[in-house]
N, C-alpha and C positions, 0 to 999 in steps of 0.2 A: 314592791308593787308599782311604785312611781316609775322605776326604770322600764318596766314592761309597758306601761301606758305611754311613756315618752317614745320608746322604740316603735310602737305600733302607730302612734300619731305621726311621727316623722316619716315612716314608711308610706303612709297614706298620702302625705303631702308631696313626697318625692314622686309618687306615681301620678300625681295630678288629680287623683280622685279624692272626694271628700264625702264622708258619711256622718252626718250630724248625730244620728241615733247611736252609732258606734262610739263616737267621741263622748257623748253624754253618758253612755254605759261605762266607758272607761273611767270617766270622772267619778261616777258613783262608786265604782269598784275600789278606787283608791282610798275613799273615805277621807281624802285630804281637802277637797274643795278647791276652788280657784286659787286661794291664798297659798295652799300647800303646793300646788303646781308651780306657782310663780316662785316660791321659796326654793323649789327644787331646780329652778333654772329654766322651766318651760314657759317662756314668755312670747316667743314669736309665733308659736303654732296654735295658740288658743284662739280659735275663730268663733266659738260659741257665743262669747260676749259680744262680738261685733254683729253677729246675726240678730241678736236680741235688740241691739240698738237700732238696726234697720227696721225691725218689726215695729218698734215703738214710734219711729219717725213716720212710718206709713200710717199708723193709727192716728197720729197727730195731724197729718195732712188730710186724712179722711174727716176728722173732726172739724178742721178749718173749712173744708168744702161744704160740709153740712151747715155750719154756722153762717156762711155767706150765701146759702141757698143754691149753690152750684149743684149739689146732690140733695135730693129729698129722700130721707129714709122712709122705708115702707114699714108701717106698723100694723099689726093685726090687733084690732080691738076685740075684747071678749064679748 
């Protein structure tokens, strides 16, 4: 199963296309998790982890802007 996932992910990256949902589905199907993929030698093509770091950084920047008053969050009171 890991070989199938590796081949499909490498083919996607060679074509220049990237489908995060497809990659997450392949990761779920392998039942190996990120550690299993790394142990199998798939280290350069794992982009899911990097996208999650970018998302966390964006949330942190938003929190900083709110804290300094650059952005005022809109809240609906009941």
